[in-house]
N, C-alpha and C positions, 0 to 999 in steps of 0.2 A: 854506558859511556857514549855509545852512538846516539842514544836518545838525547843525552845532555848536549853533545856537539851540535846536533841538528837544531835543538832549541836555542843554543847560543847564536847560531847563524840566523835563525828567524828573528831573534831579538835584535841582533845587529842590523838586519835589514829594516826593521821598524824604526830604529833610532836614527838611521841615515836619512829618513824623510825630514823635510824642513819644518818641524813642529815639536812642541813639547808633549811628552807622554807621561801621564800620571802612573803611579805604581799599580793602581786598580785597573786602568786601561790595558797596561801591558800584561797583567795577570790574566785578564779576560781573554785577550788575544792569544796568549800562549797556553791557556788552560791549566795554569799552575797557581800556587799560592803567592801572596805578596812577599813572603819570606824567601821563596825560591827566586822570585824576580830580583830581590836585593842581593842574593848570593850570586846570581848570574851577572848582575851589574859589576860586582867586585871581580869576578873572573875576567870579564872583558877589560876592566881597568888593568888587571895584572898582565894581560896580553898586549897592553900598549894603547888601547882605545880610550881616549879621554872623554868619558861619559860625565857630563856636567849635570848637577842636580840643583834645583831651586825649591825653596820651601814656600808654603802658603797655599791659599785656595786655588791659585792659578799656576802653581809650580809644577815641576815634573822633571823628567829626564830628557836630555838631548845630547847627541854626539857633537863634541866640539873639536877644535883644531888643537893638536898637540905639538910638542917640541920636536918629535920625530915622526916619521911616516909609518903608521901601522899598516897591517895587511888590509886590502880593500875587498869589499864584497860586491861583485858585479853580476847583473843578470845576463842572460844570453845576448840580448841585443846590445847592451852596454859593452860587453866584452868584444864583440865583433866591431863595434864602432871605434873603440879605443885602438884595436889592432890595425884597422884600416888607417886611422889617423896617424899612428906611429909610422907606418910604412910611408905615408905621404910626407911626414915631417922629415924622415931620413933623407929624402931627396928633394926637399923644398928649397925655399929662398932664404931661410934663416940659418946663418952659420952658427956653429957652436952647439947645435942640438942633434946633429946627425948621429954621433957615437952614442949619446945618451938614449936617443930614440931606438937605436938598434939593440942596446942592452935591455931596455924595458920591453921591447917587442919579443926578444928571446925568452925573457922570464915569463911573459904572458902566454906565449905559444906553448911553453913547456907544461903549463897547467891547464890549458884549454882542453875541454872534452873533445874527442875525435870528431864529433859532428860539427863543432864550431871551428876547429882547426881546418877542417875540409872546406868550410864556407870561406874562410879567410884566404886559404891557399888557392881556391878556385878563382876568387876575384883577382888575385895577383896574376895567376896563369893566363886568364882570359882578358886582361886589361892591357892595352898597348898604349904607352904614353906617346903623345904627338910630338915629334921632334921640332925644335925651335930653330928658326933661321939664325937667331943670335941668342947667346946665353943671357938670361936675365940677371940683373944685379943682385948680389947677395947682401943680406943685412945681418949684422952681428946681433945675437940674442941679447947681449948686455946693453947695447944701445937702445933696443926696444924697451927693455925693462927700466932703463934709466929715464927714458921719456915718459913712460906710463906712470912711474912713481912721481915725477915732477907734476904731471897733470893731476894725479890723485891728491897730492899735498898742496896744490895751488902755488907752486914755486916757479918763478921765472926760469926758463931754460936758456943757458948760455952755451953757444956752440960756434964752431968754425963751419962755414958752409961753402961747399964747392959749387959754383954756379955752372950753368949750362955751357958757357964758353971756356970753362976751366979755371977761371979766376976765383979767388977765395975772398970771403967777406966774414966779418964778425957779426953775429946776431944775438939779440936777447929778446925772447918772446914769451908770451903766456900760452903754454901748451894746453890743448883741449881734447883732441881726438887723434888716434892712430887709425889710418885707413889702409886696408889691404885691397889694392886695385890691380887685378890681373897678376902680373909677375913683380909688382913693385909695392913698397910700403911708403906711405905719406904721413906727414904730420900736419894737422890743421891747427893753426895757432893765430893769436892776435898779436900783431907787431905794433907796440906802442910808438916806436919811432916813426912809423908810417901811418899810424892811426887807422889801420885797416886789417882785415883778415888776410892771411897768407897761407899758402900750401907749400910744403917743403918735402923733397924726396929724402927719405931717411938714410938711404945708402950714401948720400952726400953730406950727412951730418956727422960732425965730430964733437961730441959733448965736452964741455969744459966744467971742471968742478972748482969750487962748490957752486951750487945753483944760486940764482939771484934771489931777490927778496920775494916774500909771499905776495900774492895778489888776490884781489876780490874777484871771484868768477863773474864773467859777463854772460848775458843771455846770448845764445847763438842766434844770429839773424835768421829770419824766416826763409830766406833764399840761400842759406848756407849750403844745402845739398846740391843745388844747381851750380852754385859758385865753385864748390869743391870739384864737382864733376868736370866743369870747364877747365879749371886750373890743373887738375890731374891729367886730363887729356893733353893739354898744351905742354905740360912739363915733360911728358914722355916723348915728345916729338923732336926729332933733329931737323926735319924739313917740314915747312908749313906752306899751305897754299889756300887761296880763296878761289873757289871754282863756281862758275855760274852753271846751275843745273836747270835745264829746260823742262821742268816738271813742278807741280805745286809743292810748296814747302811741307804740307802735311803728309804728302806721299813719300817724299824723300826722308822725312824724320822717322817714318815707320820702317824704312828699309835699313837704317843704321842704328847701332847702339851708341850710347853717349860717349864711349871711348874713341869713336871714330871722328867725332866733331860735332859742331852745332850748326843749325840751319836757320837762315834769316830770309824771310819772304821778301821778294822784290816786287812782285805783282801776283796776280791770280795764277799765272802759269809758269813763273820762273822764281828761282830762289838762289841764295848765295850760301854755299857750303864752306865753312871754315874748318879745314881739316889738316892732317899732317901724318907723318910716319917716321920711323927710324931710318928708313932708306928711301931713295928716290924710286927704286923699282917697286917697293911695296906700295908707295903712294900712287904710282901710275896704275898698278893693278887694281887697287881698291876703287879708284875712280871709274875704271872700266866696268866694275861689278855693280855700279849704281843702276844699270839697265835704263839709262836715259841719255839723251843728247847733252853734251856739256861743252862749255867754252873755257879753255885753259889759257891764261895769259902769262903765268909765271908760277914759280921762279924759272929761269932759263933752263936749268937742268931738268926740270919736270917737263917742260915743253919739248925738249930734245928727246926724252925717253918716250913720251907719248907718240912722237913722230916715228921713232924706231919700232915701237910696238905695233903701230898701225901698219908699217911696211912689212913687218914680220908676219902679222896675221893675214895680210893680203896675199903674201907669197904662199902661206900655208894652205889656202883654198884654191890656188891656181892649178888647173889641170896640166900635167906634164905634156899632154898631147895637144894643147891649144897653141 
């Protein structure tokens, strides 16, 4: 019985690879007869695994998708990766998956060998999440799947959109990609009414049903990555500023990541940084971390905060005996 169970697990592992296996190949791999392979295939089907078979010279067996979820066979690294991913999902930015993630994690940890359970628990024990100044927006899992399905089926997406200033507008777009950038989710879409590509924050989207008409997919423009990067950065900012940095554009670009802003060369030794942040304080601190002389002319709130920080830093290094 143990030999048969081990052979079934080995057979299941082979069938999970993305290819078709002939009965002869499986028999050779398992060291059994073709008849035994056919019997084992029937046993797997009886356990709920949908093993598909095709006839002909190029036919064979392959594990397909069934109507219900059968047991999964994971190797050590896959099991650890799934456990870590479930822990992350339980406290992530997508609502509606926390409880399901915890249930799945409990089931997985119950059957993990002690050596793997120790690895997973060690990672949790010795990992400290960085606290955030402001909680990130949460996105409903149903909204994500609705958008993804519309993109898959090439159907126009109709939705109410809450703009940055709090006003609402009705939109109908051709959805193409979902982008997870830091703590936020974004939709990259083509807006026919504006005849241009647009980026929308998913946490501000309220889908309307039914979807719109089907559309013929367009080719993403060559610069779409850079365009989305700029759009995503700007969409996340509450406060914006154009800062003259007295350093070459190439040097400043190397010091920041795309989420911080974009750099435009003014001459060989100065550049203009288009940047922003959720708070004026964060914006002022980020500018100070550029490690270069800067000229800040606005907005007025930023100028005032830069002045306050300068005075505070000056007092911090003054000797009490001077």
